[in-house]
C-alpha positions as CSV (number, residue, x, y, z in Angstrom):
1,M,-28.6,9.1,-34.2
2,S,-28.3,12.5,-35.5
3,D,-25.5,15.1,-34.6
4,Q,-28.0,17.0,-32.6
5,T,-28.3,14.3,-29.9
6,Q,-24.5,14.4,-29.3
7,Q,-24.2,18.2,-29.2
8,G,-23.9,19.7,-25.7
9,K,-22.6,16.5,-24.1
10,A,-19.0,16.4,-22.7
11,P,-17.0,13.5,-23.6
12,T,-16.9,10.8,-20.8
13,V,-13.1,10.9,-20.5
14,L,-13.2,14.7,-19.9
15,V,-15.8,14.3,-17.2
16,V,-13.8,11.7,-15.5
17,V,-10.6,13.8,-15.6
18,A,-12.5,16.9,-14.3
19,W,-14.0,14.9,-11.4
20,L,-10.6,13.4,-10.4
21,W,-9.0,16.9,-10.8
22,V,-11.3,18.3,-8.2
23,G,-12.0,15.1,-6.1
24,L,-8.5,14.0,-5.4
25,P,-7.2,17.2,-3.8
26,F,-10.5,17.4,-1.9
27,L,-10.1,13.9,-0.5
28,Y,-6.6,14.5,0.4
29,G,-7.4,17.7,2.2
30,L,-10.3,15.9,4.0
31,W,-8.0,13.0,5.1
32,Q,-5.4,15.5,6.4
33,L,-8.3,17.2,8.4
34,V,-9.4,13.8,9.9
35,I,-5.7,13.1,10.9
36,K,-5.4,16.5,12.6
37,I,-8.7,16.5,14.5
38,P,-7.4,14.7,17.7
39,A,-4.6,17.3,18.1
40,L,-7.2,20.1,18.0
41,F,-8.9,18.5,21.1
42,G,-5.8,17.7,22.8
43,G,-5.7,14.0,21.9
């Protein structure tokens, strides 16, 4: 493999960290929304 094939690709660790950085707060917010939905409808 030449250096050109690796150029422009993010390291796998960086991609995983970026997804977790965005995904975990999103999932937490979604979970909080699911918990609070019954209260919105008088449950």
